[in-house]
C-alpha positions, 0 to 999 in steps of 0.5 A, a space after each residue: 430691706 429692714 425695719 427701723 424702729 421709731 424713737 418712740 419705740 412703738 412703730 416700725 417704719 420701712 427703710 428705703 433701700 439704696 438707689 442701685 439696689 432697689 427692686 422694681 415697684 409693683 405695677 398698679 392695677 389698671 384703673 377702670 375707664 370712665 363711662 361716657 356721660 349721657 348726652 341729652 338729645 333735644 327733641 325739638 331741634 334734633 334730627 327725627 327719623 321717619 316713622 312708617 305709617 300704620 297699615 290697616 288690616 285688609 277687610 275680609 272677603 264676603 260672599 254674595 250673602 254677606 258671610 265671610 269667605 273661608 281663609 286658607 292657612 299657608 303654613 305647614 299643616 299638622 294632623 290636629 290643624 283645621 284645613 280652613 280658618 273662618 274669617 271673623 264675621 263681617 257686619 251685615 247691613 241692617 234689614 229695612 223694616 217691613 211695613 205691616 201693610 205690605 206683609 199682610 198683602 204678600 201673605 194674602 197674595 200667596 193665599 190667593 195664588 194657592 186658591 187659584 191653583 186649586 180652582 184651576 185644577 178642579 175646573 180642569 178635572 170637571 171640564 175633562 170629566 163632565 164637559 169635554 166631548 169625548 167622541 163624536 157620533 160618527 166616529 163611534 158609529 164607524 168604529 162599531 160598524 167596523 168591529 160588528 160588520 153591521 150594514 147600518 149603525 147609528 148612535 144617540 148621545 145619552 150624556 151631553 159630554 159623549 160619555 154614554 151612547 145608545 147605538 142601534 145596529 142593523 145587519 140584514 133583517 136582525 138588529 141589536 141595541 148596544 150601550 157604549 161607554 167612552 172614557 175621557 181619552 176616547 176609548 170605548 166599550 159596549 154592552 147589551 143595551 136591552 130596551 135602550 133603543 126602543 121608542 127612539 125615532 133616530 134609531 127606529 129609522 134604520 130598521 129594515 121594513 119590510 123584513 124579507 126572506 133573503 135578509 133572514 137567510 143571510 143573517 142565519 148564514 152569517 151569525 148562526 152558521 146556518 148556510 144555504 137555507 131558505 126562510 119562510 115566515 110562519 103563517 099566523 105569526 108576526 115575528 117567527 120565521 122557519 129556515 130549512 137547509 137542503 139537508 133537511 135541518 129546520 130552525 125556527 127563529 124570532 126576528 124582533 127589533 133590537 133583539 139578537 137572533 135566537 134560533 132553535 131546532 123545530 119541526 115547523 118546516 113540515 107544516 109550511 106549504 111553501 116547503 111542501 110544494 118545493 121539496 115534496 114531503 118534508 
């Protein structure tokens, strides 16, 4: 196909080839498909889809004191993750306002209870130490008689609660006085009472009267290991006795109320007529 000039000579026009010799026209590019126009939806008359109702979060669990319970994490735990995540603190009910009058009453009641406890403890201690009867006279006398092997024992109370006693013991002719101390639980011990038993009618009533030679000899055999002796009162004396053994040993002893026997070697037996008549010259 050639170009033909126009009669003006300034333009060239394309010449259409013959029908049989024409080349197939080039295919035009496909036109773009038109976009669908937006369709307006009538909210008032259109079909409305059902919307789910909002779900309120569950309330946190609380302990009896009103504090939130810990919540365990269900996902995989890492080394940096905590074991328990605390729930947000719940609201506590406001405390009722306390009356100043009842608050003062409670404080005074507590103080009153403390004072009562102190008074009770002090009263119990005083009762146990000063009022409670620690032991009876018969119980103490029997216990001392069993320990001392005395033929007669009598105890007189020195304190109203039985803490201190004066006890007189009579063996055969000899007698001693002991002071007994008793603790709050009833245990006791004795010491020499010295003159504690003098001029006490309850105790002097158990003293032997009169004192016999046989009783003096029995006490010398039991207490001083001086057996088989004959005892005679020394003339012109009130409390002295001479005791002579068959082998010739002579002892002089004082028999005084509430005093233990204290024999000592003596030659008094040589001057006692009763011994001379029986054994000849001593």
